[in-house]
N, C-alpha and C positions, 0 to 999 in steps of 0.2 A: 051146411058145413060139409066139406069134402073129407073123405077118409085120409087123404094125404096130409091135411093140416092137423089131424088129431095127435100124432106123436109130438109136434112142436108145442101144442097146448098143454099136454101132459107134462112135458119137460119143464115148462114155466111154473106149473102148479107145484112141482116138486122142489123148486129152488128154495123157498122159505124153510122147508123141512131139513134140507141138506145144510143150510146155513146154521140152523139151530143145533143140529147134531155136531157141527164143527166148532161151535163156540160155547153154548150153554151147558152141554153135557160132558164137560171134561172130567176125566177120571181124577179122583183126589190124589194128592201126592203120596208116594209110598211112605209107610211108617218107618221111623227109625227103629233099629233092632231093639233098643232099650225099651221103647214104648210097647212093642209087641211082647217083649219078655215079661212085662208087668202082668200079663194075663196068662193063666195056665193053658195048656194045650187043648184041653176039652172043658171049656167053661159051661157047656150046656146051651150056648147060643153061638152066633157067629163070632169067632175069636177076634178077627180084625175089626169088626164093627165096635165091639166092646173096648178094645184097646184104643181105638180112635176116640171114642167118647171120653175115656179117661185122659188121654193125651190132650184133648182140647181143653179139659178142665185145668190141667197144669200149665198149658201154654197161654191161656187167655188172661192177659194182664188186667182186663176189666172185671175179672172174677176174683181178683186178689191173689194172695200167695198161698198155694196149697202146700202144706208141709208133709201131710200123710194122708193116704187113702187106703182103706181096706174094705173089700166087698166080699160078703159071704153069701153063698147060695146053698140052701138046705144045710147050713152049718159048715160048709166047706169054703175055704178061701179060694176065690176064683180070680181075684185081682188084688194086687198090692203094689203100691208105689210110694216113693218118698221124695221130697224135695232135697236140694243140695244141703248137706250138713245134718240130715236127719236119717234115721234108720229104724228098723223094727224094735230096737231097744230104747228109743228116745221116749222119755216120759213127758207127755204134753198136757197142758192145763185144759180142763174142760169148761171152765167158767160156769155158766148156769146149767150145764148138763149135770152138775152136782146136785141140783134141785131134785132131779128124778131119783138119784141114789137116796137122798134124804127122805123122799116120799115113800120109797120102798121100806126103809128102816122104820118109819112110822107105822106102816102096815104090819110089820113083824111085831112091833110092840102092841098094836091093837090085837093081833092074833094071840099074843101071850097073855092078854087080859090086863096089861099094865096101863093101857089107854083105851078110851071109848070114843068112837068116831062122832057120834051125834050128841055128845055131852059138851058142856062148856069147857073151853080150854083151861087146863090147870096152870094158869099163870098167876103167881102170888100177887103181883102188882095190880091185878085187875079185880081182886076179891074184896076190896073195901066196899062197904055198904053204899049203894047209890051209884057206883061206877058202871056206866053203860057198857064198858068193854067186857064186863063179866058175862055178857050174853053171847060173846063170840064163841062159836063151836069149832072143834077140831076140823070138821068137814069144811067149814067156811075158810079156814086158814089154808087148807090144802088146795082149795079151788080158787084162791086169790080173790076172795070176796069178803074179807074181814071188815071192811069199812074204815080201817085205820088210815090216817093221813100219810101219804107217801108220794114222793116224786122220784121215779126210777132214773130218768135221764133229764137233766135240767140244763139251762144255759144262764150263767156259765156252769161248766161241768161240776165245779167244786161246790155248787149249791145243791146238787141233787142229794137226796137222802142216801142213795146207794153209795156214792163216793164218800160222803161224810161218815157213814157207818163203817165202811171197809178201811178207809185210809186216814180219816181226820179225827174229829172229836169223839166219834163213837167207837174207834178201833180197839180200845182196850177192853170194852165190855159191850159187844155188839148187840146182845140180847137186851140189855138194859136200855140202850138207845132205841131199839125197835119197839120195845114194849112201853116206852114212855110216850109214844105218839098218841095224840087224841083221835077220836073218831071224826071223820069227815062225811060219813054216810052211815045209815042204819046197817048193822051187820047183816050180810047176806044180800044186800040190794045192789051192790056195785062191784064190777070187776076192776081190779087194779093190780096189774102185774108188779110184784114187789119182792126184791131180794131180802128185804127186812122181814117179810112174812116167813120166809124159809128159815131164817136165823132164829125166829121165834120157835118154829117147829124143832130145830136142833136143840134149843134150850129145853123145850118140853121133853125131848128124848133123854137128855142128860138127867133131868129131875126124876124121870121115870126109872132110871137105872141106878141112881145113887142119891141118898139124902145128904151126903157130905158136900158142902159148898166149896171145899178146897179145890182150886183149879187143877191140881195134879190128879186128884181122885176123879174129877169129872172127865178129864182127858182120857184117863186109863179106862174108865167104865165104858165110855162111848167107843173108843178105839177098839177095845177088846170085843165088844158086842158086834160092831160093824164088820170087823175082819172075820170073826168066828162064824157069824150067822149069815153074812152076805158076800163080802168081797172075796174071801178065800174060796168058799164053795163055788162061786160063779167062775173063778179062774182069773180074777184080777190081782194076780200076785204082785204086779208092779205098782198097784194103787198107793198113793200117798195122800193123806188128808191133813188139812191144817186146822189149828185151833187158835182162838184169840187168847189174850192174857187172862181172861176169866175162866178159861177152860171150856168154852163153848165151841163146838164144831162149826166151822165156817161153811155150813152145809148149803149155802146159796151159791157158792162161787169157787172155792179153792180146793179142788181135787185134781190130782194129776195121775195119768196112767199112759201106757203105750197105746197106740192105735189098735193093736190086736186085742188088748184087754178091754178097751172101750167096746170093741165089737162083741166080746164075750158077754158084756152087760146087755147089749142089744139083743143077743140071742136068748139070754135069760128072759127078757121081756117078751120076745116073740113066742117063746114056749110057755107063756102064761105063768111065769114065776117059778119054773122048774128047771133043774139041771140034772141030766141023765136020770130022769124019772123021780128025782127027789124034789118035793115041793118045798121051796125055801120060804115062800109066802103064799097064802091062799090064792088060788086062781081068781077068786072073786075080787080080791084086792086089786089085781092087775086090771080086771074088767072095770072096776071103779075108776082107776087112774085113766082109763081110756074113754070114759064117759064124759060127754061135754058138760062143762060147768053151766049152771042155769043162766049165767050172765055173759057167757062167751062160748059159742059152739066150737071154736077153734082151740079151746083149752080144756083139758081134763082136770086131773089132780097132779100137779107138778110134772105135767107132760103136755106137749103140743100135739094137736090133731090135724090131720090133712083135710081141713074143712075151711070154708071161707070165714074170715073174721066177721063177727056180728055182735049183736047185743050192745054192751057198753064198750066194746073194743073194736069198733069199725075202723078199718084202715088197711094197711098193706098186709097181705096174707103172709104167714110165717113159713108156709110150705108151698105146695103147688097143687091145689085141689082140682085144677083143670087138666093136670098132666098125669096123675097117678090115682090109685084107688083111694077112696075116702076112708078105708080101713087103715091106711098107713098112719104112723105116728112118729114122733121124734123127741129126743132130748136135744135142746138147742142152746148154744152158749154164745156169749159175746164174741164179736169178731169172726163169726162164721164157723163155730164148732157144731158138728152135727153127728148124732147117731140116729139114722133113719131106719125104721123097721117097716117093711111091707109084708104083713103076714100072708096075704093071698099069694104073693109071688115067692114067698119063703126066702126073702132077702133081708140082709142087714148091711147098711152102707155107713161107713165112718169117714168123715172128712174133718181134718184138723188143719188149722192155718190162721191166716190173718186177712180179713176182708172188711173194709170200712162199710158203714151203713149205705153209702151211696152206690156201692157195687153189689149189695146183697141180692138184688133181684137177678142180676146176671149170674151170680153164683148158684142161686136156686135153679135157674134154667139149665146150667151145666149138670147139676146133680140130677135133675129130672131126666135129662138126656141119657144118663147112665142107667137109671131104672127102666127107661123106655126100651132099652135093648132086649129086656126080658119080656115074655108074654104077659099081658095085662090080666089080672085076675078078674 
């Protein structure tokens, strides 16, 4: 090979690289001012990258409709954005995120000595001699392994126990509907995610707080306790809870609050049940809620964990164990409501909106992208 041919050969070798630089590495389009404004000037990470991850969530039709997003880093709001027609004062439903609030309230009643975690659940309908449901413990109810027959989502939808309890024949006395179900498995042996189970917990809470069966007394006792001991100290001033006609808290589904207030609840969990140094529930109770159920590693006690689904609940992961720390956990509600807490990253991420089941995986991907902007713990 002559030295004179070498420059021509080198030029040919460089052509593919030059083509790639001209086509595949295009700079992303500039962000709209409103998208950048959703992130504070110094979020602790690259501002534009975080704003772009948030913007992609709102813009992605395949991730559903995002109505509110609040992201806290070390307790400070670093990103906040709302969909059209919503703002920081909009009170939005959490659906099954309410289950975690109910779970914390049960923990407070246990700490007060009114309930006992490892004893059989004090449900009068189960106390007749020979009734095998009398063996169900409070722990088993919290971990969704009571053994009670239940269909959370059925086809047609009006046949599911959740819909029947909330909106059809069970709606006036939801606890009575839930507590009337027979066993389909030995208590403790099978994981079965169940909104009815959490309504039973709410009924147990009401009975622990008052002996008066009058619905008005039950509502007042639970509302006063919940606000005085949990919601108000946490900072959830906007929180609104609903009750059925029998005075039972609909603790499985019907709680409403602003995105900022849902974020305050996430921070309370991130800090082990404490607010400004005041321990509202024993730290050990929050640790229990974050401990995998014996029948599903991805579920604790009224709380989802960032672990692969397994045990009796094999299927689609509820979070993203391959994309974020296994110590992360979340309150998760119907149609894509999330309060995601990543303790190692010191993050709390709230997303409220409407995403159908077929698009839930895409939504989780977008949420994981936002967390991934921050250093992994």
